[in-house]
N, C-alpha and C positions, 0 to 999 in steps of 0.2 A: 504494500500500500504506500503510494507516494505521498509526500508532504502536502501536495496540492489537494489531497482528499480531506485533509484536516481543516475544519472550519476555523476561521480567525477569531470569531466571537462565540461565546457560549452564554445563552440567556437561560437563567434559572428562575422558575416561578416558585414562590412559597406555597401557592395553591392554584389549582386549575381555574379558580374563579377570577384570577388575575389575567386571564388570556387576552381580554380586550386591550389591556395596556401593553402586553407583549406584542400584539398585532401592530400597534403603532411603531414599535421598535423594528419589527420584522419588515414592515412595508418600507421603512426608511433605509434599512440595510439593503433591501432589494434594489432600491433606487440608487444607492451608492455603490452597488455591485460588490458587496462584501459578504463573504460566506459566513454562515452562522448555524448554530444548532439550538434546540429548545428542549429543556428538561424541567420536570416538576420534582422538587425535593424540599421538604420542610426542615427548618433548623431545629424544630422542637419535636416533630413527630417521626421524622426519618433521619436522625443525625448521622447514622453510619452510612446510609446511602449518599448523603450530601458530602461527607468527608471523602469517600471513595471517588465520587464524581469529580470533585475538585482536584484531588491528587492526580487521578488519571488524566484529566483534561489538561492540567499543567504539564505533566510529563510528556503527553503526546503532542503538545504544541499549541494549545489554545493561548491566544495573545491577550484577550480582554474578557472579563466576566461582567455580565449585566445581571444584577439581582433585583427582582421585582417582588415586593412583598408589602402587605398591610399589617394593621394591628401592631403587635409587639414585633416589629420588623427587625429581628436579629439576624436574618439571613445574610445581608451584605457583610456585616461584621464577621460572621462565622466563616464565610467564604474567604474573606481577607486573611483570616488566621491560618488558613490552609494553603495559601498560594503566595508567590512573590510577583504575580501578575496584577495589573491594576484592576480594581473592582469598582464598578459604577452602581450606585444604589438608586433605585426608582421607587419611592414610597407610594403606596396606593391608598386612596381614600375609602376606607371601610367604616371606621368610626372616627369621631372627633375631627371631621373634615380632613383626615389624613395627617394631622399634626403629630399624633402618637407615632406613626410609622416614620415620618420625616425626622423627628428627633432621635428615634432609635437607630436609624441609619446614619445620620450625620454625626452623632455623638459617640461613634465607635472609638474606643480608647486606643491610643498608640501602643504598639506599632501597627495595629490592624486598620490602617487608614482607608476610608472609603470616599470616593468622589460622588457626592450626592447631588442629584438634580431635583427639579420641582416635582410636586405631587402629581401623579398620573402622567408624567412627562416621558412616556416611552420613546417618543420621537427624538427628544433632546438627549436621552440616554444613548441612543444609537448614534447620533451625530457626534457626541463627545467621544464615543468609542472610535468612530472613524477618524476624529482629529488625533487621537493617540496613535492610531495606525498610520495616519498620514505623515507622521514625523519621518518615517522611512520609506514611504511609498508615494511617488509623484502622481500616479494615476488616481489614487484615493484623494489626494489634495485637489486635483482638478475636478473630481466629482463633487467634493465639498463646495468648491467655488461655484460650480454650476447650480448647486442646490441653494446656496446663499443668494444667487442672482434671481432664482425663482421667487424667494420670499421678498426680495426687493421689488420685483415686478408686481407682485401681489399687492403690496402697499400702494404702488402707483395706480394700479387699476381700481383698488378700493377707493382711493381718493377721487378718481374720475366718477365713480358710481355715486359717491356721496355728493359731490358738487352738482351732478346732474339733477339731484332732487331738491336743490335749494332754489327758491324763487322769491326771496325777500326783496322788498323794494330798494333797500339800501345795501344789498349785498353786491360787492365788487370783487371779482376774481383777481388774484395776484399771481402773475406768471413769473416765477423766479428763474434767474439765469444761473444754472448750476455751474459753479466754478470754485476753485480753491480760494478761500478767504484769507489764507495765511499770506502775510506780506512777503515781499521779495527777500528781505534779509532773513526771515524765518524759514523760507523755502529752500535756502542753501543746504545742501547735504553735508552732514558731519559724520565721519566714520566712527561707528561704535565698535567696541571690542567684541569679537566673536565669542559667544558663550552658549552654554546649554540652556540656562534658566535666567530669565529676567525677573527680578523681584522688585515690585513697585509698591510703595507705601503712600498714603494720602496725608500722613502727618508723622512727626517724630514720636508721637505717643505710642506707636506700634513697634518701636525699635527692638524691645525685648523679644517680641514674637519673631521678628526677623532674625535676631541673633540665634534663637533656638532652631529656626529653619536652616540657617547657614551652617550651624554645627553639624547637622545631619548631612547636608550637601558636601561639606568638607570631608566627612568620614567616607562618603561614597565617591569622592574625587570627581564631583560634578561641578563643572565650571559655572559661575554665576556672576551676575551684576546686580548692584543694589542702588535704588534711586528713590528719593522722596519727591513726589510731584503730584499736584492735584488737578484733576480734570475740571474742577469748578474754578479754582483760583488762577490756573494757567492753562486754559483749554487748548490754545494753539501750540504751545510748547509741548504739552502732553501728547497731542496728536502726532506731532513731529517725532517725538521720542519713540512712541509705540510703532509707528509705521517704518521707522528706520532700524528697528531692532532686528538683529540676526538670530536671536534666541530661538530655540526649538519650542519652548513653552513659557508661559507667563504665570507668575504667582502674584495675585493682588491681595494686599492686607489693608483692610479698610474699617472705618468706624461709621456709626449711625446709619444713614440710608445707603451707604456703600455704593456711591456712584462710580468709584474707581474701577472695580473689576467689570462692571457693566460697560463702561467706556472702552476698556481694553477689548472686550468681546466685539463691540461695535466696529472697532478699527482693525481687527486682525482675525484671520481665519485659523490661527494656531490655537492649540488647546490652552485654556485658561483655568487655573485652580484659584480658589479664593479662600481666605481665612478671615472669619468674622472676629471683631473685637468686642469686648464687653464694656465699652465706655458708658453706654446708656442701656437701661432696661435689661441688664445682664446679657447683652448681645443679641437678644431676640429680634430687635428691629433690624440690626445688621444682617443677621442670618436670613430672615425672610426676604429682605430686599435683594439678597444675593441669589437665593435658590430658586425663586419663582420667576425665572427668565421666560420670555415669550418663545414660542416655537421657532426653531431654526438657529437660535443663538444661545447655546448652553454654556454653563460653567460648572466645574466640579467643586462643590463646597465641602470643606473638611470641618472638623469639630472647632468650636469656639476657642480662639486663642491657641490652637494647637499648631505652633510653628514646626515642631518635630514631626507631627503627623503630615503636614504639608511637604516637608522634606522627604519623608519616606515615600509618600505617594508619587512625588516627582521621580524618585528613584525607580519605583515600579514601572512608570511609564517609559522612561528613557532606557530601562533595561530590556525592553522588548527588542531593541535593535543594537544593544551594546553588551557583549558578553562580559566585559570587564566590570561594568556597573552591576550586572546581574550577579556575578560572583561575590562582590563586596556586599551587595544587598542581602544575599542569603546568609552570609557570615554575620552581618550585623544583626539580622533578625534572630539568629541563634543566640548571639551574645546577650541580646536584650531579654530573651525568654529565660536565660540562665541566671540573670541578675536577681 
C-alpha cells in the first residue's frame, strides 16, 4: 500500500449525531482536494478504540486530526495526548449553546494543545487543517487562495443584492475606487528576517505569555520573530508588516476584543494561532472574539494565556514537514510527561 493511499486528515466524531458538522468539514476538504477519513470514537465510552485509532493513524501517516464533539468535549484533548500531530477541535452545540464543548476543547492543558475553532464550524476546521498542510504543499495553498476568493466574491454579490433592495429617497450609492491607501513611503518594501513563526502582540502587557511561547520554540529550535504592533493604533504599519512576513505561520497574542489575530487572518492566507489574555472578564471576551470567526477565515485558538501551549502547537504543525522538529517535539513531550 503506497503512501498516496493514506489520507492526510482524519476526522473523528465523538458521536454519530455530530455528522452534520462533519459534513461541513468533508465538503470543504473535497473542494480543497485533500484526502480524509471519518471515524466515530468516544473519549468516554470507547477510550481504547480512540487510543488505538490515534496511535495507528499517526504511525501510518495521518498529518492532521479534526475532533468534532459536544457536551463534555474531551475528545480533542485526549487525541492530542496520543499524537504529536496537530489536533483541531470543533465544538458542537448540544447544550449551553455549545459553550461547554468550546471551553472543554480550548482549555486543554499543556502539552496537549488543541487548535480550537468556532462552535459548529466544521468548514473552518477543514480550512485550518488545509492551511497547516499548505505550509509544505503549493497546490493546497493555491486551492486555499481560490476558496478565499470565493468568499470575497460572495460578499461583493451580497452587497449588490442588498443595494438593489434599497429605495430610500435620500439614499446615494458610493462607488469606491479600490486601491492601496498606504502612502508611498509606507509602501516601500523592507526585508524581514526569514523565520518559521511570526509572533505578534497588541501590547506589552502580553510579554510574559510571549516569553513562555518562545521558551518552547527555542527548545524545538524553531526560528521566530517577535513584534509589538496594533492593528487599531497603527493599521497601515500593521498591514505592511503582516503582508511582508516570510513566516510559515503567525501567532497572535491579544487582549479584550482581540482585533489583532482577526486582522492577521484578514491579511494572510497562512495559518494563524491565537492566544487569549485575561486582562478583562478572565479572558472570556478575548476568547470569544477570537474563536467565533466567520466562514472561510479560521484561526486556531489555544487555552487562555497558554504561551507554552501555543509553542507546542506550532511545533506540531511545523513538524508535519520537518523531521528534525518532529524528533525534538517527541522528546520534549516525553520529558514533560516524566516531570
